C-alpha positions as CSV (number, residue, x, y, z in Angstrom):
1,M,30.1,24.6,23.0
2,I,27.3,24.5,24.8
3,F,27.7,25.9,28.0
4,T,25.2,26.4,31.6
5,I,26.0,29.3,33.2
6,E,24.2,28.9,36.8
7,F,24.3,32.0,39.4
8,F,23.9,30.8,43.1
9,R,23.3,32.5,46.6
10,I,25.1,30.6,49.5
11,R,23.5,30.4,52.9
12,K,26.1,31.1,55.4
13,E,24.9,28.3,58.4
14,D,25.4,25.3,56.2
15,N,27.1,26.3,53.0
16,A,24.0,25.1,50.7
17,H,23.6,26.5,47.3
18,A,20.7,27.6,45.7
19,T,20.4,28.5,42.1
20,L,18.8,31.2,41.1
21,A,19.5,31.8,37.6
22,R,20.7,29.3,34.6
23,V,21.7,30.6,31.5
24,T,22.8,28.5,28.3
25,H,25.2,29.9,25.9
26,V,26.7,28.9,23.0
27,A,31.1,30.1,23.0
28,S,34.0,28.4,21.3
29,D,35.6,28.1,24.6
30,L,35.5,28.4,28.1
31,E,37.5,31.6,28.0
32,S,34.4,33.7,26.6
33,A,31.9,31.5,28.4
34,K,33.7,33.1,31.6
35,V,33.7,36.3,30.0
36,K,29.7,36.2,28.9
37,A,28.8,34.9,32.9
38,R,30.9,38.1,34.5
39,S,29.2,40.4,32.6
40,L,25.9,39.3,33.4
41,F,27.4,38.6,36.7
42,D,28.4,42.3,37.2
43,V,25.8,44.3,34.8
44,G,22.7,42.4,36.7
45,T,21.0,42.0,33.2
46,L,19.1,38.8,34.8
47,N,16.2,39.4,36.9
48,M,16.9,37.3,40.0
49,P,14.7,37.3,42.8
50,Q,17.9,38.2,44.6
51,N,21.4,39.3,43.8
52,P,23.9,35.9,43.6
53,D,26.8,35.2,45.0
54,G,28.7,33.5,42.8
55,L,28.3,31.5,39.7
56,Q,29.5,28.2,38.1
57,I,29.7,26.9,34.6
58,L,28.6,23.5,33.6
59,D,29.8,22.0,30.3
60,Q,27.2,20.0,28.0
61,D,27.4,17.1,29.7
62,G,26.3,18.9,33.1
63,H,30.4,19.0,34.7
64,E,31.2,21.8,36.4
65,V,34.2,23.1,34.3
66,F,34.3,27.0,36.4
67,F,33.4,28.3,40.0
68,W,33.4,32.1,40.8
69,T,32.4,34.4,43.9
70,P,34.2,37.7,43.7
71,G,37.3,37.8,46.2
72,T,38.6,34.3,44.8
73,N,39.7,33.8,41.5
74,D,39.6,35.7,38.4
75,C,37.0,35.5,36.4
């Protein structure tokens, strides 16, 4: 499957999300995509203008299949 991993910032005043980066990733399943997403988040290998507050994973149809911010459910 093709997944899109989006890294975002959250504005505390109104909970608005701003996308910092998108990465397309081919994985056999969602669990594999989560592993890749977390490794990119932790290592900071992406050249983003700011540090992300969290990430979401979209399926090939653009539907959110996973949402994560540090301190919530395990990625």
